[in-house]
N, C-alpha and C positions, 0 to 999 in steps of 0.2 A: 662337119664344120669346114668352111673354106679356109685355105691357107692365105694369110694376109701378109704382105711384105712389110719388112721393118720400116721402110720409108713411109708407106701408107699409114702404119700405126703411129709413127712419129708425128705425122700431120694431125692425126686424131687427137693425140695427147696434148699437142700444143694449143688446140682449140677448146680444151675442156674447161678452162677456168674463166669465169666472167668477172664482173665487178664485185669487189669485196662489200659485203653488207654492212650497214651501220650496226652498232651494238644493239640499238632498239629493235631493228629488223631481226637480228639474230635472236634476241630475247623472245620475241613473239613467236618466231619459228620453233624454238626449243620447247616453249610452253605448249604450242599446238602439237608438236611431235609427242610430248609426254602424255597428251590426252588421247592420241590415236595409235600408240605403239603397242598394238595387240599381237599376240601370236608367238611369244617366245623369241629367242635370239635370232632365229632364221628369218622370221617375219619382220622383226625390227630392223635387222641389217638390210633386208630387201627394201624396206621403206626408206631408210636413210640413203641407200644407193640411188634409188629412184629420185628422191627429192634433192639430194645434195650434189650428186654427180651428173645425173641426166637432166634434171629440170633447172635447178638454180645455178649449177656449175660453181659452187663455192669451193670445191676441192677436186683435184684431178683423180682420174681412175687409178693411176699408178699409186698415188699417195694414199688413197682410200684403201686399196688392197694391201699395201705395205703395212699400214696401221692395223688393218684387220688381222693380218698374220700374227703380229705381236700381241694384240689383245686376246686372240684365241689361245695363245700360249701362256698367258698369265692366269693366275687364280682370280676368280671373280666373274661377274656377268660381263661377257665380252661386248654386248651391244651397248651397255652403259659406259664401258670404258672407251669404246670407239667414239661415242658421242662426246665424252670428255676430251679425247684427243683432238677431235675436229674443232671443238670449242677452243682448245689451247692453240691450235694452229692459226686461229683467227685473231684471238685477243689475249693470248697468254694465260696466266693463272686464273684471272677472273673469268675469262672465257670458258675455261675448263670447269670451274665451279658452277657457272651459270648453266652450261649445257648439260653436264652430268647431274646437277641438282634438279633441274627442271625435267630431266628424263624420268626421274622417279617420284617427284613431288606429287603429281596428280594421282598416281597409284597409291601413294602413302595416305593421302587424304581420303580417297575412296575406300581403301581397305580398312582404315580406322572407323569410318562411318558404318561400313558393312559388318565389320567385326563387332561393333557396338550393338547393332541390330541382332546379330547372331547370338551373342551371349545373353541378350535380354529376351529374345523371342525364339531363337533356335530354328529359323526357317530360311533356307537358302535355295529351295527348289526353284524359285523364280528365275534363277540364272541359267537353268538347263538349256532353254531354247536359245538364249543369247550365245552361250558357249558353243553349241553345235553350229550355229550360223557363222560365228567367227572362225571356227575351225575350217569351214569351207573357204572362207576368204583368205585365210593364211596359206592354205594349200596353193591357191591361185597365185598369191604374191610370191611365194618361195619358188614355184615353178617358173614364173617370169624372171626372177632373179637368177636362177640357174642358167637360163638361156642368155640373159643379158650379159652376165659376168663371164660366162663361158665363151661367148663370141669375142670377148675382148682379150682373153689371155690364152686361149687354146687355139693354136694355129698349125699344129703338125700332128701326124698320126702318133708319134711318141708321146706328145702331150696328152692326147686323148687316152692313151694307154695308162699314163701316170694318174690321170684323174679317175679313170675306171678302177685302178688298183686301190686308190684311196677310198672310193665308194665301197668296194667290196670289203676293205679292211674295217671300215666303220660299221658296216652291216654285220660283220663277224664279231664285233665287240672289241676291236683293238682300240685302246685309248688314243685320243687325239694327240697328246704329246709324243707318243711313239711314232705316229704317222709323220709328224713334223720332223722328228729325229731321223727318219729314213728319207723323207722327201728332200730335206735340205742338202745332204751329201750328194743325192742324185742330181739336183740342180747345180751344185758346185762342180761336180765332175763333168756334166754335160756342158756347162758354160765355159769351162777351161779347155776342154778337148774339142767339142763340136758344138759351138754356140747355136747353130741352126737346128740342132736336134729337137730342142724343146721350143724353138721359135723365140729364143732369148730376147727379152725386151730391155736389157740394160742400156742399150744405146738409144732408147726412145728419147726424143727431145722433150723431156718433161718441162712444163712451163716455168718451173722454178729452177734456177741454176744452183749449183753447189754454193756459189758465193752468196746468193740470196738466203739459202738455208742457214749458212753459217752466221750471216748478219742477224738473222732473227734470234739467235741465241748468244749474241755477244754479251759478256758480263754474267752469263748464267753459270753458276757453280753447281754442278750436279751433286757433289758431295755435301755442300752446305744446304742445298735445298732438300736433299734426302734426310739429313739430320734434323732439320726443322720439321719436316713431315712426320718423322718418327716420334718426335716429342709431342706434336699436336695429336697424334693418333694414340700413342701408348700411355701417356700420362693420365688422361681421363679414364682409360680402361683400367689401369692399375688402381686408381682411386675408387672406382666402382667395385672392383674385386675386393678391395679392403673393406668396403662397407658391408659386403656379404649379402646373404639372403638371396631372394629372387633377383634383385638388381645386380648383384655380383655374378650370380650364375649366368644370367642372360648376357652380360658383357663379356665374360670369359668364354662361354661356349660359342657365341656367334662370332667372336674374333677368331677362334680356332677354325670354325666352319668356313669363314671367309677365305682363309689361307689354304684350304683344301678343296675349294670349288673349281676343280679342273674338269673339263668335259661338259660344262653346262649345268643348269639347275637340276635336270633329271638325274645327273650322276650323284649329286650331293644330297638331294631330298631324302633318299632312304636313310642316310646318316642322321639328318636333322629329325626325321620322323621317329626313328628308333630312340634317339636320346630324349626327345621331348615327351614321348609317350611312356617309354619303359624305364628310362634312367631318372629323369627329373620328375615325371608325373605331372607335367604342366597341363596336359590335355589328354583327351581320350582318342582312340583310333577314329571314332566317328567325327570328333572335332578336326582331326588332321585331314580327313577326306573333305570335310566342308571347307577347310582352309585352302586345299588344292583347287576346289571348285571356284572359290573366290579369287584365287590367284590367276586362274586361267581366264576369268571373266573380266579382269581389269587390265588396263594398259600397264606398260612397264615390264621389267624382267620378272620371270616366273619365281625367281628367288625372293621376290617380295612376299612370298608365303611366310618368310621369317617374320615379317611385320605382324601377320595374323597370330603366329605362335607367341610372339612377345606380348601382344595385346591380351590374349587369353591367359597367359601365364601371370601377367600383372593384375588382370582383373580378379583372378581368384585369390589374390592376397587378402583383399577385404571386400570382394564382390562390389568393386567400385570402378566406374568408368574412367575416373582420373588416373587410377593405378594402371588400368588397361592402356591408356594413352602413353603413360610413362614407359611401360614395358615395350610397347610398339616402337617408341622413339629410340630406346636403347638398342633393341634388336636391329633396327634399321641402320642406325649410325655405325654399330659394330660391323655390320655387313658391308657398308659402302665406303666408309672413310678409308680403309686400306686401298680401295680402288683408286680414289683420288690421289693418294700418296704415290702409288705405283705409276700412274699416268703422268702426273705433274713432274715427278722426279725423272721418269724415263723418257718423256717426250723429246728432250734435246738429244738423247742417245739414239732414239728411233730415227730422227731426222738426219743425224750425222752419218749413220751407216746405211741409209736406205739406198744410196747410189754408189756405195763403195764396192769395187770389183768383186771380191770374194763373197762378201755378204749378199750383194745383188744376185750373184749366181745362185747361191743357196736359196734365197727368197723367191726366185723365179720358180724353183721346184715346189716350194711351199704354197705359193699362190695358185699354181695349177692344181695341187692336191686339194686346196680349199674348195674348188669347184665340185670335186667329187664328194667332199664332206657335205656341202650344202645340198647336193642332189640326194644324198642318203637321208638327210633331215627331211627333205620334201617327201620321200617315200614313207619315212616314219610317221610324219604328220598325216599323210593321206590314209595310212593304215588305221590310225587311231581316230581320225576325224570323220572318215567317210564309211567306215565299216562298223556296224552295230550287231551284236549277237551273232557274229560270224558271217554276216551277210552284208553286201553293199547296201547302203542307204541311197537309193536312186535319186531321191529328191536332193539330198546334200551333194551327191556326186554331180548331178546336173547343175546345181548351184555353183559348185567349184569350177566347172568347165565354163559356165557363163561368166563368172568373175574373171577367170583367166583371159578369156577373149576380150572382155571389157578393158582389162589392164594392158594386155599385150598388143592387141590390134587397134583399139580405139583410144588408148592412153587416158582412160577414165581415172580420176584422182582416187586416192586411197579412202578418203572420208566417205564419198558416196558408195563405194564398194562395200566398206565395212558396215555402214548403216543399213544398206539393202540386205546384206547377208544376215545381219542380226535380226532384222524384221522377218525374213523368210524363216530363219531358224526358230523364232518364237512361234510363228504360225504353224510350222511343221510339228512342233512339240505339242501344241494345244490340240491339233487335229488327230494326233496319233491315238 
C-alpha cells in the first residue's frame, strides 16, 4: 500500500461528509439496509461503509472507524450497534432506535414467517441454493471492504505489520478483546514517541470540530441516561423471570447471552445451542441446524438465530403459533435491548474521547488492527462459502470473483450483486 501524507489524508477527511439526510430519507435507507444486510457482521459493515461513507457521505471515514472500534469491543452484534450509533449521530435517541430497530426488523419478520413454516412443515432445504450464492456475494463484499478501509488507514510498513499481526492472531484463535488490549497500547506508545511510525491520523482535519461534537451533546447526562436505560431494560426482564416457565427462561437466558456475546455470533452460538438443546430442551440438534440455515439466509445479524430458538421454544408450549411469536419476541428483545442501552448511553462518551490525544493514539492502533481482523473474516468466509467437501466449488469461486470485480471495479450496487448471486446459487444447487 502506498504511503499517504497526513496533509493529503486531511483533505480527504474534510471532503467526506455531504448534506445531512432528512429523517424520512434516513428511515427509508435503514429499512432498505435491513432488507439487504446479508452475510454476517463483516458483510454488513462492508455494506454500511460503502453506502454511508463512500456513496452517501453521511458520516466520515474517521468517525465510522472510531465507532466501529468501540462497537467491536462491546458485547452484542457489532453491525447492529454500529447502525444504532450512526443513527444516533444523525438524530439522537430516536435516530438510534430507528436505525438499530430497522436493522433487525425485516429479519425478525422473515424469521418468524420461516420459523412458522418450519415448525408446521419442517422443510428448509429450499434455502440451500440461496445461502451458497449469498456466501459468494459476501466474500466479494468483504474483500472489497478490506481493500477500501485498508487504503484509508494503513500508510506505513509498521501499520502493515500491525494489521498482519492482528490477522494472524485472529486466525490463531486469539479473542478480539485481547487484540484490542494489545493494539491500543501499541498505538498509544507509537503516537506519543513516533507519530509517523503508524501514520497517525490524529491530526486529520475531521469535518466536525471538537466544539461541534461537544455542542451535539449539550445537556446530555450520561449517568441519568444510563440509569433510565437500565430501568427500561431490566424491569421487564425481572417481571418475565418472576412469571417463570418458558417465558421467564427465555428472558433470563437471552439476557445473559447478550452480555457475553463478544467476538461475534459465531463465538456465542455454541453456548446458545448447548443450552437450548441440552439444558432447556427447547429444540433438537436438527432444529438448531435448521435455525442456523435460516439465520444465514435472512438479512440482519446472525445472532437473529435467537429469534428462531425463541419461536420454537414458545411454539412447543402448546404447539401454537401465537406462543411461538411470543417466544420469538422475548428472545429478540432480550438480545437487542442491551445493545440500544449501551449505544445510546455510550455515544456521548464515544464522541467526547474520539479526538482526545491519548485515546486517539490508542485508537489508531486499534483501527489498524481492525483491518487485519476483517481480512481474517474474509478468509474465514471464503473457506466456508467456497469450499465444499474439502474441494473448491469452482462455480461459486468464479461467482465470488465476478461479484468482487463488479463491486470494486464497476461500483455495482449491493442489491443487484446479492440478487444475481442468489439466483446463480439456486441454479447451481438444482443442477448439482
